[in-house]
C-alpha positions in Angstrom: 5.6 -13.8 3.9 2.3 -14.9 4.6 -1.4 -13.3 4.3 -2.4 -10.9 6.9 -4.3 -12.4 10.0 -6.0 -10.3 13.0 -2.9 -10.9 14.9 -0.9 -9.0 12.5 -2.5 -5.9 13.4 0.5 -4.3 15.6 3.1 -5.1 13.2 0.9 -3.4 10.6 0.5 -0.2 12.7 4.5 -0.3 13.4 4.6 -0.3 9.5 2.3 2.2 8.8 4.2 4.4 11.4 7.4 3.7 10.0 6.0 4.4 6.1 4.6 7.8 7.8 7.6 8.9 9.1 9.6 8.1 6.1 7.2 9.7 3.8 6.1 12.7 5.3 9.2 14.9 4.4 8.2 14.2 0.9 4.4 15.4 1.2 4.2 18.3 -0.9 2.5 20.7 1.8 4.0 24.0 3.0 2.5 23.6 6.5 3.7 20.1 6.8 3.1 19.8 10.6 -0.5 19.9 10.2 0.0 16.2 8.7 0.2 14.3 11.8 0.1 10.8 13.0 -2.3 10.0 15.8 -0.9 6.8 17.3 -4.5 5.1 18.7 -6.0 6.0 15.1 -3.2 4.3 13.4 -3.6 1.3 15.8 -7.6 1.3 15.3 -7.2 1.6 11.7 -5.0 -1.5 11.4 -7.2 -3.6 13.5 -10.1 -3.0 11.2 -8.0 -3.3 8.1 -6.3 -6.7 9.4 -10.2 -8.1 10.4 -12.1 -6.8 7.5 -12.8 -9.1 4.7 -13.1 -6.5 1.9 -9.3 -5.7 2.6 -6.2 -8.1 1.8 -2.9 -8.2 2.4 0.7 -9.9 3.1 3.0 -9.0 6.0 6.8 -10.2 6.8 9.0 -9.0 9.2 10.4 -6.9 6.5 7.2 -5.0 5.1 3.7 -5.4 4.2 1.2 -4.7 1.3 -2.6 -4.0 1.8 -5.0 -3.4 -0.6 -8.9 -4.1 -1.5 -11.2 -5.2 -4.3 -13.8 -2.3 -5.4 -16.6 -1.8 -7.9 -16.1 0.7 -10.6 -18.9 3.6 -10.8 -19.5 2.3 -14.4 -20.8 -1.1 -13.7 -19.5 -4.3 -11.3 -16.2 -4.5 -12.9 -14.1 -5.3 -9.8 -10.7 -3.8 -9.5 -7.7 -4.1 -7.0 -6.7 -1.0 -5.3 -3.5 -0.7 -3.5 -3.8 0.7 -0.2 -0.4 0.6 1.9 2.9 -1.0 0.6 5.9 -0.5 2.7 9.2 -2.2 3.0 11.8 -1.7 5.7 15.0 0.2 4.4 17.3 -3.0 5.2 14.9 -5.2 2.9 14.9 -3.0 0.1 17.0 -3.9 -2.9 16.3 -7.3 -2.4 13.0 -9.4 -3.6 11.0 -8.6 -0.8 8.8 -5.6 -2.7 8.6 -8.0 -5.6 7.2 -11.0 -3.7 4.6 -8.7 -2.1 3.5 -7.2 -5.3 3.6 -10.6 -7.2 1.0 -11.8 -4.1 -0.9 -8.7 -4.3 -1.7 -9.5 -8.2 -2.4 -13.2 -7.7 -4.8 -12.6 -4.7 -6.4 -9.8 -7.0 -6.9 -12.0 -9.9 -8.3 -14.9 -7.4 -10.9 -12.2 -6.0 -12.2 -11.4 -9.7 -10.5 -8.4 -10.5 -10.1 -7.3 -13.9 -7.1 -5.1 -13.2 -5.1 -3.4 -10.1 -4.4 0.0 -9.8 -1.6 0.9 -7.5 -0.6 4.7 -6.5 3.2 6.2 -6.4 2.4 8.5 -3.8 5.8 8.6 -2.2 8.4 9.9 -4.7 11.4 9.0 -2.7 12.0 5.5 -4.7 10.0 6.7 -7.9 12.5 5.5 -10.3 12.6 1.8 -8.9 9.0 1.6 -8.1 8.3 2.2 -11.7 10.8 -0.1 -12.9 9.3 -2.7 -10.9 5.6 -2.0 -12.2 6.6 -2.2 -15.5 8.6 -5.4 -15.5 5.3 -6.6 -14.0 3.1 -5.4 -16.5 1.5 -2.2 -15.1 1.1 0.7 -17.3 0.9 4.4 -16.3 -2.3 6.0 -15.8 -2.8 8.7 -14.1 -1.2 11.2 -11.6 -2.1 12.6 -8.0 -2.7 16.1 -7.2 -2.5 17.7 -3.9 -4.1 21.3 -2.8 -3.5 22.4 0.6 -6.2 24.1 2.6 
């Protein structure tokens, strides 16, 4: 595992596409085909993320985690926000996801974050992810709601 660099953009894009393919069936939309993947958009987004100083992350051949440091609207309180966290199916059940999250937490603290906010928007592995979050000191805070148009 290493920190994300601009040279990692193609692999980031590949992971993002794999994540989309896996998560798309769980998106709570009746008209799911409207939720599409644009290959050139994903590639451009990965290139921008890999070069943006405000975004940080870690990558390996088995997956990646990306996030950012943001300020709250109540004051200059820095919080880490998880963006994309993906581990390939063959690496699940091992230590890969655990190592990504530990590295994310360490980097967030080093960047001055007072807390970290990670969403759980792919329910496929909810029981595994929730257990890992709790073991690393995360507490449940909110829920995500989706409304289709």
